[in-house]
C-alpha positions in Angstrom: -19.4 48.5 -67.8 -18.5 46.2 -70.1 -19.3 45.9 -73.5 -22.0 43.6 -74.9 -21.6 41.3 -77.7 -23.6 43.4 -79.7 -21.7 46.6 -79.0 -18.6 44.7 -79.7 -20.3 43.3 -83.1 -20.5 46.9 -84.3 -16.6 47.0 -84.3 -16.6 44.6 -87.2 -19.3 46.5 -88.7 -16.9 49.8 -88.4 -14.1 47.7 -89.8 -16.1 47.3 -93.1 -16.0 50.9 -93.3 -12.3 51.5 -92.4 -11.5 48.8 -94.7 -12.4 51.1 -97.6 -9.5 53.6 -96.5 -6.4 51.0 -95.9 -5.0 47.7 -97.2 -5.2 44.9 -95.3 -1.7 45.0 -94.2 -2.0 49.0 -93.1 -4.8 48.3 -90.9 -3.2 45.1 -89.4 -0.1 46.9 -88.7 -2.7 50.0 -87.1 -4.4 47.6 -85.1 -1.8 45.3 -84.1 -3.8 42.5 -85.4 -2.4 39.3 -87.6 -4.2 40.2 -91.2 -5.9 36.3 -90.7 -7.4 37.0 -87.4 -8.3 40.8 -88.6 -10.4 39.1 -91.5 -12.1 37.0 -89.4 -13.3 40.3 -87.1 -14.2 42.0 -90.6 -16.2 39.0 -91.8 -17.7 38.9 -88.3 -17.0 35.1 -87.7 -15.9 36.5 -84.2 -16.4 39.6 -82.1 -13.4 41.6 -81.4 -12.2 41.6 -78.0 -13.0 45.1 -75.8 -9.5 46.7 -76.0 -9.5 46.2 -79.8 -13.2 47.4 -80.0 -11.2 51.0 -78.6 -8.4 50.7 -81.0 -10.6 50.4 -84.0 -13.0 53.2 -82.9 -9.5 55.4 -82.2 -8.5 54.8 -85.8 -11.8 56.1 -87.1 -11.9 58.9 -85.1 -8.1 59.8 -85.8 -7.8 58.7 -89.5 -7.1 61.5 -91.6 -8.1 59.7 -94.8 -11.7 59.1 -93.2 -11.6 62.7 -92.2 -10.8 63.9 -95.7 -13.7 61.7 -96.9 -16.5 62.9 -94.3 -15.5 66.5 -94.8 -15.6 66.6 -98.6 -19.2 65.0 -97.9 -20.1 67.6 -95.7 -18.9 70.3 -97.8 -20.9 68.9 -100.8 -24.0 68.8 -98.3 -24.3 65.1 -99.3 -25.0 64.4 -95.4 -27.7 61.6 -96.4 -25.4 59.1 -98.1 -23.1 59.8 -95.4 -26.2 59.0 -92.7 -27.2 56.1 -94.5 -23.9 54.2 -94.4 -24.4 51.8 -91.9 -20.3 51.3 -91.1 -20.2 54.9 -90.3 -23.2 54.8 -87.9 -21.7 52.0 -86.4 -18.6 54.2 -85.7 -20.8 56.9 -84.4 -22.5 54.5 -82.2 -19.0 53.4 -80.6 -18.2 56.6 -80.2 -21.5 57.4 -77.9 -20.6 54.3 -76.0 -17.1 55.8 -75.3 -18.7 59.1 -74.4 -20.5 57.5 -71.9 -17.7 55.6 -70.4 -16.1 58.9 -70.2 -18.7 60.4 -68.5 -19.3 58.1 -65.8 -19.9 60.6 -63.2 -23.1 61.8 -65.1 -25.8 59.8 -63.1 -29.4 59.8 -63.3 -30.1 59.8 -67.0 -33.6 58.0 -67.7 -34.2 59.3 -70.7 -32.7 59.5 -74.3 -34.2 61.7 -76.8 -33.0 61.4 -80.4 -34.9 62.0 -83.8 -36.5 59.8 -86.5 -33.5 59.4 -89.0 -30.7 57.0 -89.0 -28.9 58.6 -85.8 -31.9 56.9 -84.2 -29.5 53.7 -84.2 -27.2 55.2 -82.0 -30.3 56.0 -79.6 -31.5 52.6 -79.3 -27.8 51.6 -78.4 -27.4 54.3 -75.7 -30.7 53.6 -74.3 -30.1 50.2 -73.7 -26.7 50.7 -72.6 -28.5 53.2 -69.8 -31.5 51.0 -69.1 -33.5 54.3 -70.0 -36.5 55.0 -71.6 -35.9 56.1 -75.4 -37.9 59.1 -76.8 -37.9 59.7 -80.5 -38.7 63.3 -81.8 -40.2 63.7 -85.4 -40.0 66.8 -87.4 -41.7 67.8 -90.9 -42.3 65.8 -93.1 -41.9 62.8 -90.9 -44.2 63.5 -88.2 -46.6 60.9 -87.9 -50.4 60.7 -86.8 -49.5 59.2 -83.3 -47.1 62.1 -82.3 -49.0 62.9 -79.2 -47.0 66.3 -77.9 -45.8 68.9 -79.9 -44.3 72.4 -79.4 -42.9 75.0 -82.1 -39.5 75.1 -82.3 -38.4 78.9 -83.3 -34.9 79.1 -84.9 -35.1 82.4 -86.3 -37.6 85.1 -87.0 -38.8 83.3 -90.0 -38.3 79.5 -88.8 -41.0 78.3 -87.1 -41.2 74.3 -87.2 -43.3 71.8 -84.9 -41.3 69.2 -83.0 -43.2 66.3 -82.2 -42.7 63.4 -79.9 -44.4 59.9 -79.1 -45.5 59.1 -75.6 -43.6 61.9 -74.3 -43.7 61.9 -70.3 -45.2 65.3 -69.0 -43.2 67.2 -67.0 -45.7 67.2 -64.3 -45.5 63.5 -63.5 -41.9 63.5 -62.2 -38.5 65.2 -62.7 -36.5 63.2 -65.6 -32.9 63.6 -66.5 -32.3 63.0 -70.4 -29.2 62.7 -72.8 -30.2 64.5 -76.0 -28.6 63.3 -79.3 -28.8 65.9 -81.8 -30.3 65.3 -85.2 -27.8 64.5 -88.2 -29.7 65.9 -91.2 -31.8 68.6 -90.4 -30.1 71.9 -90.8 -31.6 74.3 -87.7 -29.4 75.8 -85.0 -28.6 73.5 -82.5 -29.0 75.8 -79.4 -32.5 76.6 -80.4 -33.1 72.8 -80.6 -31.5 72.4 -77.3 -33.7 75.0 -75.7 -36.8 73.6 -77.2 -36.4 70.4 -75.6 -35.2 72.3 -72.3 -38.3 73.9 -72.0 -40.0 70.5 -71.7 -37.4 68.3 -69.4 -34.3 68.4 -67.6 -31.3 68.1 -70.4 -28.4 66.8 -68.6 -26.0 65.7 -71.5 -26.4 66.9 -75.3 -24.5 64.9 -78.0 -23.6 66.4 -81.5 -23.3 63.3 -84.2 -20.7 65.9 -86.0 -18.6 68.9 -84.9 -16.0 71.2 -86.7 -12.7 71.4 -85.3 -11.7 75.0 -84.3 -14.8 76.4 -85.1 -15.9 80.0 -84.8 -19.1 79.0 -83.2 -18.6 79.3 -79.4 -21.9 77.0 -78.9 -20.1 73.8 -80.3 -18.3 73.8 -77.2 -21.3 73.0 -75.4 -22.0 69.9 -77.1 -20.0 66.7 -76.5 -19.4 65.5 -80.2 -19.1 61.7 -81.5 -17.0 62.9 -84.4 -15.1 65.9 -85.2 -14.1 67.2 -88.7 
């Protein structure tokens, strides 16, 4: 499926983020684009063509300079600043689209479940691309009065967290197949979260915003990662 103008424009947003780490000439050489044309893409005067979108994403995902910056913020537990960085979220969104392109064999996804934090932007774009319904999950202290379906997430013997959804389709209505985009900010075991959602609905694909390369946690292998440190 071809990228829409909106999705291609995200590459301009991502370029603004990447240019913090490279000079204009360095970036021009990496992407194979003349500096003058690169400037037009960066300033969103033109939407980058699809082949360039993927080259921009490739720089984002493989750059050691960017990885060092992201790793530093993660180690210092400054995730909120990273999550609120529009350019970084654009990168995660394009990465999610790329994941869908790689996994074309997965069919029947009619729900996208994500959470009420900056990563919700990724959920909106993915749901639109799949023509799927978007379900937003909430956890304290952000649970709205209108949340109509809650379960208790038992992440440990001492952690019992309510997880609430708005307009969540009851499993008895019909069988749904869901793509789950894990939260970016909440610090709870991923397996516990996926287990809680799986008790409500069939989960077909789980996407994690950040993963660590070579992690000792074997469960990470169960998730498709948008950005790997």
